[in-house]
C-alpha positions as CSV (number, residue, x, y, z in Angstrom):
1,X,-12.3,80.3,-17.8
2,X,-8.7,79.3,-16.6
3,X,-9.7,77.6,-13.4
4,X,-12.5,76.3,-15.4
5,X,-10.1,74.0,-17.8
6,X,-7.6,73.2,-14.5
7,X,-10.7,72.2,-12.7
8,X,-11.4,70.0,-15.9
9,X,-8.1,68.5,-16.1
10,X,-7.8,68.2,-12.9
11,X,-11.3,65.9,-13.3
12,X,-10.2,63.9,-16.4
13,X,-7.5,63.0,-14.1
14,X,-9.5,61.5,-11.2
15,X,-12.0,59.9,-14.0
16,X,-8.4,57.8,-15.4
17,X,-6.7,57.5,-11.9
18,X,-10.0,55.8,-10.9
19,X,-9.6,54.0,-14.3
20,X,-7.3,52.8,-14.1
21,X,-7.3,51.1,-10.2
22,X,-10.6,49.6,-11.9
23,X,-8.2,47.6,-14.2
24,X,-5.6,47.1,-12.0
25,X,-8.1,45.6,-9.2
26,X,-10.5,43.2,-11.7
27,X,-6.9,42.1,-13.8
28,X,-4.2,41.1,-10.0
29,X,-8.4,39.5,-8.6
30,X,-9.0,37.7,-11.9
31,X,-8.2,33.9,-12.8
32,X,-6.9,34.1,-16.1
33,X,-7.5,30.8,-17.3
34,X,-11.3,29.2,-16.1
35,X,-11.1,26.5,-13.6
36,X,-13.2,23.7,-14.2
37,X,-14.4,21.6,-11.3
38,X,-15.8,18.3,-11.6
39,X,-17.6,16.6,-9.1
40,X,-17.7,12.6,-8.2
41,X,-20.9,12.7,-9.5
42,X,-20.6,14.0,-12.8
43,X,-17.4,11.1,-13.1
44,X,-19.7,8.0,-14.6
45,X,-22.6,7.0,-15.9
46,X,-25.7,4.8,-15.2
47,X,-26.1,2.4,-18.1
48,X,-29.5,1.6,-17.4
49,X,-32.5,3.4,-16.2
50,X,-32.7,0.6,-13.0
51,X,-29.0,2.0,-11.7
52,X,-27.5,-0.7,-10.7
53,X,-24.5,-0.4,-13.2
54,X,-22.3,2.7,-14.0
55,X,-19.8,3.1,-16.8
56,X,-16.8,6.2,-16.7
57,X,-16.7,8.9,-19.0
58,X,-14.0,9.6,-20.6
59,X,-12.3,13.7,-20.0
60,X,-10.9,16.1,-21.7
61,X,-9.3,13.3,-23.7
62,X,-6.9,14.6,-27.3
63,X,-8.5,11.1,-28.9
64,X,-11.3,9.1,-26.4
65,X,-11.0,5.5,-26.7
66,X,-13.2,3.6,-28.5
67,X,-13.9,6.9,-29.9
68,X,-16.8,7.4,-31.8
69,X,-18.0,10.0,-35.5
70,X,-20.0,12.4,-33.7
71,X,-21.0,13.6,-30.2
72,X,-24.1,15.1,-30.2
73,X,-24.6,17.2,-26.9
74,X,-27.8,17.9,-25.1
75,X,-28.2,20.9,-22.5
76,X,-31.2,19.8,-20.4
77,X,-32.5,21.8,-17.7
78,X,-35.9,20.8,-16.3
79,X,-36.3,19.7,-20.0
80,X,-38.5,16.9,-19.2
81,X,-42.0,18.0,-21.6
82,X,-39.7,18.8,-24.6
83,X,-37.1,16.1,-24.7
84,X,-38.6,13.3,-25.9
85,X,-39.5,15.6,-29.2
86,X,-36.0,16.5,-30.2
87,X,-34.7,13.2,-28.8
88,X,-37.2,11.4,-31.4
89,X,-35.6,13.2,-34.1
90,X,-32.3,13.1,-33.7
91,X,-31.9,9.3,-33.2
92,X,-34.5,8.2,-35.9
93,X,-31.8,10.8,-38.1
94,X,-28.8,9.3,-36.8
95,X,-30.0,5.6,-36.2
96,X,-31.0,5.8,-40.2
97,X,-27.3,7.3,-41.0
98,X,-26.5,4.2,-39.0
99,X,-27.7,1.9,-40.9
100,X,-26.7,3.5,-44.3
101,X,-23.2,4.2,-43.7
102,X,-20.6,1.5,-43.0
103,X,-18.6,2.3,-40.3
104,X,-20.7,5.4,-38.6
105,X,-20.7,6.0,-35.2
106,X,-22.5,7.9,-32.9
107,X,-23.2,8.9,-28.9
108,X,-25.9,11.5,-27.5
109,X,-24.8,12.7,-24.3
110,X,-27.6,14.7,-22.7
111,X,-26.5,16.4,-20.0
112,X,-28.6,17.4,-16.8
113,X,-28.2,20.5,-15.8
114,X,-29.4,20.0,-11.6
115,X,-32.6,19.6,-13.3
116,X,-35.5,19.7,-10.2
117,X,-38.1,17.6,-12.5
118,X,-37.5,13.7,-14.4
119,X,-35.4,14.9,-17.3
120,X,-32.5,12.3,-15.9
121,X,-35.1,9.7,-15.2
122,X,-36.5,10.0,-18.9
123,X,-33.6,10.5,-20.6
124,X,-32.6,7.1,-19.1
125,X,-35.0,5.7,-20.9
126,X,-33.4,6.4,-24.1
127,X,-29.9,4.6,-22.7
128,X,-32.2,1.9,-21.8
129,X,-33.7,1.5,-25.5
130,X,-30.3,2.7,-27.7
131,X,-27.5,1.3,-24.7
132,X,-25.1,3.7,-22.9
133,X,-22.7,3.5,-26.0
134,X,-25.6,5.6,-27.8
135,X,-27.2,7.8,-25.0
136,X,-25.6,8.7,-22.4
137,X,-26.7,10.9,-19.1
138,X,-24.6,13.2,-17.7
139,X,-26.7,14.3,-14.3
140,X,-24.9,17.3,-12.9
141,X,-24.1,18.3,-9.4
142,X,-25.7,21.8,-9.7
143,X,-27.3,24.0,-12.4
144,X,-23.9,25.7,-14.1
145,X,-25.6,26.9,-16.8
146,X,-26.3,26.2,-20.4
147,X,-22.2,27.2,-21.5
148,X,-21.2,25.3,-18.2
149,X,-23.7,22.6,-19.0
150,X,-22.6,22.1,-22.6
151,X,-18.5,22.1,-21.8
152,X,-18.8,19.2,-19.2
153,X,-20.2,17.2,-22.3
154,X,-18.4,18.5,-24.4
155,X,-15.3,17.1,-22.8
156,X,-17.3,13.7,-21.3
157,X,-17.1,13.0,-25.1
158,X,-15.8,10.5,-27.5
159,X,-16.8,12.1,-30.9
160,X,-13.7,13.4,-33.3
161,X,-16.5,15.9,-33.8
162,X,-19.2,17.8,-31.8
163,X,-22.4,19.1,-31.7
164,X,-24.4,21.2,-29.8
165,X,-28.8,20.8,-30.0
166,X,-30.5,22.4,-28.0
167,X,-33.1,20.2,-26.4
168,X,-36.5,21.5,-27.2
169,X,-35.9,21.2,-31.0
170,X,-36.6,24.1,-32.3
171,X,-33.4,23.5,-35.0
172,X,-34.4,20.6,-37.5
173,X,-32.1,18.1,-36.5
174,X,-31.3,17.0,-40.3
175,X,-29.4,20.4,-41.0
176,X,-26.9,18.4,-39.2
177,X,-25.9,17.5,-42.8
178,X,-25.5,20.9,-44.2
179,X,-23.2,21.8,-41.6
180,X,-21.2,18.6,-42.1
181,X,-20.7,19.7,-45.7
182,X,-19.1,23.1,-44.5
183,X,-16.8,21.1,-42.1
184,X,-15.6,18.7,-44.2
185,X,-13.6,20.6,-46.0
186,X,-12.2,22.2,-43.3
187,X,-11.0,19.5,-41.7
188,X,-8.5,18.1,-43.3
189,X,-6.5,16.9,-40.8
190,X,-6.7,14.8,-37.3
191,X,-5.6,18.5,-36.2
192,X,-7.4,20.9,-38.1
193,X,-9.8,23.3,-35.7
194,X,-12.6,24.3,-37.0
195,X,-16.3,25.4,-36.2
196,X,-19.8,25.7,-38.1
197,X,-22.9,27.7,-36.9
198,X,-26.6,27.3,-37.5
199,X,-28.4,30.1,-38.2
200,X,-31.5,31.5,-38.1
201,X,-30.5,34.8,-39.6
202,X,-32.3,34.6,-42.8
203,X,-35.6,34.9,-41.0
204,X,-34.5,37.9,-39.5
205,X,-37.0,39.9,-41.4
206,X,-39.9,37.3,-40.5
207,X,-39.2,37.4,-37.2
208,X,-39.2,41.1,-36.9
209,X,-42.6,41.7,-38.3
210,X,-44.1,38.7,-35.6
211,X,-42.1,40.6,-33.1
212,X,-42.9,44.2,-30.7
213,X,-41.1,47.1,-31.6
214,X,-39.5,47.2,-28.2
215,X,-38.5,43.3,-28.5
216,X,-37.1,44.6,-32.0
217,X,-35.1,47.2,-31.1
218,X,-34.0,45.3,-27.8
219,X,-32.3,42.3,-30.3
220,X,-31.1,45.3,-32.7
221,X,-29.4,46.2,-29.7
222,X,-27.9,42.8,-28.4
223,X,-26.6,42.2,-32.4
224,X,-24.9,45.6,-32.6
225,X,-23.2,44.9,-28.7
226,X,-22.3,41.1,-30.3
227,X,-20.5,43.4,-33.1
228,X,-19.0,45.7,-31.2
229,X,-17.5,43.8,-28.1
230,X,-17.0,40.1,-29.6
231,X,-17.7,38.7,-32.7
232,X,-17.8,40.8,-36.1
233,X,-18.6,38.5,-39.3
234,X,-21.0,36.1,-37.9
235,X,-24.6,37.2,-37.9
236,X,-26.3,34.9,-34.9
237,X,-23.9,33.8,-32.7
238,X,-27.1,32.9,-30.5
239,X,-28.2,29.7,-32.4
240,X,-28.2,26.4,-30.3
241,X,-26.3,24.2,-33.1
242,X,-22.8,24.2,-33.6
243,X,-20.7,21.8,-35.0
244,X,-17.0,21.6,-33.8
245,X,-13.8,19.2,-34.7
246,X,-12.3,17.8,-31.2
247,X,-9.2,19.8,-32.2
248,X,-11.7,23.1,-31.8
249,X,-13.8,21.9,-29.1
250,X,-10.9,21.1,-26.6
251,X,-9.1,25.1,-27.3
252,X,-12.3,26.4,-27.0
253,X,-14.2,24.9,-23.6
254,X,-10.9,24.6,-22.1
255,X,-10.2,28.7,-22.4
256,X,-14.2,29.4,-22.2
257,X,-15.1,31.2,-18.7
258,X,-18.6,32.1,-19.3
259,X,-20.9,30.1,-18.6
260,X,-24.6,31.4,-19.0
261,X,-25.9,32.4,-22.1
262,X,-23.2,34.9,-23.6
263,X,-21.2,31.8,-24.0
264,X,-21.9,31.3,-27.9
265,X,-20.5,35.1,-28.1
266,X,-16.8,34.2,-26.2
267,X,-16.4,30.8,-27.6
268,X,-16.6,32.6,-31.7
269,X,-14.4,34.9,-29.6
270,X,-11.8,32.7,-28.7
271,X,-11.9,31.1,-32.0
272,X,-11.7,33.4,-34.7
273,X,-8.5,34.4,-31.6
274,X,-7.0,31.6,-32.5
275,X,-7.4,32.0,-35.7
276,X,-9.8,29.0,-36.8
277,X,-12.4,28.9,-39.7
278,X,-15.5,29.3,-39.1
279,X,-18.5,28.9,-41.4
280,X,-22.2,29.8,-40.8
281,X,-24.8,28.4,-42.3
282,X,-29.2,28.5,-42.3
283,X,-31.4,26.3,-40.4
284,X,-35.0,25.7,-40.3
285,X,-35.8,27.0,-37.2
286,X,-39.3,27.4,-35.1
287,X,-40.2,28.8,-32.2
288,X,-41.0,26.7,-29.3
289,X,-43.0,26.7,-26.0
290,X,-41.5,26.7,-22.6
291,X,-38.0,29.1,-23.1
292,X,-36.1,29.5,-20.0
293,X,-34.7,33.0,-21.5
294,X,-36.6,36.0,-20.3
295,X,-35.7,38.6,-22.8
296,X,-35.7,41.8,-21.4
297,X,-33.8,40.6,-18.0
298,X,-31.5,37.7,-20.2
299,X,-30.4,39.9,-22.5
300,X,-29.4,43.1,-20.3
301,X,-27.6,40.3,-18.5
302,X,-25.9,39.0,-21.9
303,X,-25.7,42.4,-23.1
304,X,-22.9,43.0,-19.4
305,X,-21.5,40.2,-19.9
306,X,-20.6,40.7,-23.4
307,X,-18.8,44.1,-22.1
308,X,-16.9,42.0,-19.5
309,X,-15.7,39.7,-22.1
310,X,-14.7,42.5,-24.1
311,X,-13.0,44.0,-21.4
312,X,-11.5,41.1,-19.6
313,X,-9.8,40.4,-22.4
314,X,-8.7,44.0,-22.9
315,X,-6.8,44.6,-20.0
316,X,-5.3,40.5,-20.2
317,X,-7.2,39.3,-16.9
318,X,-8.0,36.7,-19.0
319,X,-5.8,34.7,-21.3
320,X,-6.4,32.5,-24.0
321,X,-4.1,29.2,-24.3
322,X,-3.5,28.5,-27.8
323,X,-1.5,24.9,-26.6
324,X,-3.1,22.3,-24.2
325,X,-0.7,20.1,-21.9
326,X,-2.8,16.0,-23.1
327,X,-3.1,15.9,-19.6
328,X,-4.7,19.1,-18.3
329,X,-7.8,17.6,-17.8
330,X,-6.9,14.3,-16.2
């Protein structure tokens, strides 16, 4: 019995030692703050579909020159088929507001995340129609993932408030009004940092009724992992319809490491760590065919990402800046 006890203690010590060695190795090999790489091609946009003239994106400005009230960032990877419907709805809503509200200005930035189809060419048709002041196309040199594409669009924006919205148009764009109504009392000063999330949590019972038992178990398991490792108070972290003030955007995306599907969870984790107010608003949502997400594989990848988000922040391998140098992105 004594021998077994000694052996057991020895094994516990060995496991603990291995765990500490892994922690030290990860800590020493991990960059504490993300390095944001920007290629020359990503610094400019075309002002018309013939691609003869270009303009220069601002980047990471605390207050962008010629700022606009609202920037809408649309990440698009091979979205030639689904993008037109979303852009039509968004631009109709934004143009109607521009006509009705004095002083309202906006821009839509379509971020082509290394597409192999004609996503950029299609988006440039909207630049031609509405001008490059209102619709800009940011074509990335290489695929970065949804989170990486949204970050590049956000940092290349001029907006005082910033929305990111999926290219499939699954969320009704007019629900933006509800998000803005929730953000307004949180953004009482120019340096206010706050986030409002569109949410599909109210649709959960309906979606469970339409899913197989296996997919329901995966969904519930994913939500549990989110709450265990990152964000506890937000019921739907993954809805691709979020509105941020400019200070919140700069702080969240300057600190963001994860560029794949789990980036939403890290973004909200960062916002919570920085004690930003976060609100959740129910939105209309429709399943749109053509998703790039493979449920089982992607949920496993996101689950691993969520664990490593928690693990790396817990051991101090990743850190969060609570202030930014005004020359950081220049």
